[in-house]
N, C-alpha and C positions, 0 to 999 in steps of 0.2 A: 327297302331302299331308304336311304337317309339323304335324300336330295337336298342339297344346299346350293341352288343355282345362283350364278352371278349373271347380272344382266348388263349388256352393252347398250348404251343409249345414244341417240343422235343429239344434235346441238339443241333440240327443243326438249330434251329430257324424255323422249318417247323410247320405250324399250324396242330395240330392233333385232337383238340377238341374245342368245343365252349360252352360258358356259357351264358345262356339267363335268363332274369327275368322270374319268374313263369307266369306273365301275358302275356309276349310275347310268351312263350312256349305254353300256352293254346290257344292263338289266332292262332298260327300256326297249332295246332291240329284241331281247329275248321275249319280253311280254308281247311285243308286236307280232313276232313270229307265232307265238301261242294263239293269239287272237285270230290271226290269219288262218291257222289250221282249224280252229273252231268254226270259223265262218265257212270254210270249204266243206266241212263235214256236217253242217247243220241239217241237211236234207237226207242224211244217211239213216237207214233203218236202225232202230235201237233194239237191244235184247234185254228183256226183263232180268233183273238180278236173280230172281228165283230160278229162272231157266239156266242162267250161267252156273249157279251153284249146282244144280242137278246134273248138268253136263260135266262139270269138273268131278263131281262125285262118281258118276258112271264111268269116267275114265281113270278113276283111282287117283286123282290129283287133289282130292279134298278129303 
């Protein structure tokens, strides 16, 4: 992402809003979706890589 945000300020010069390109905005949404998926799956059981390789090999996929 090459974010170059523009800020909208109030009369006191305080930043109150931000303007992003559509591409940057979409990338942020995609990242947020990825993080949500990771958070949802954090308590799932994991399979060791060695076991995955062995299963793939035994099924002729590796």
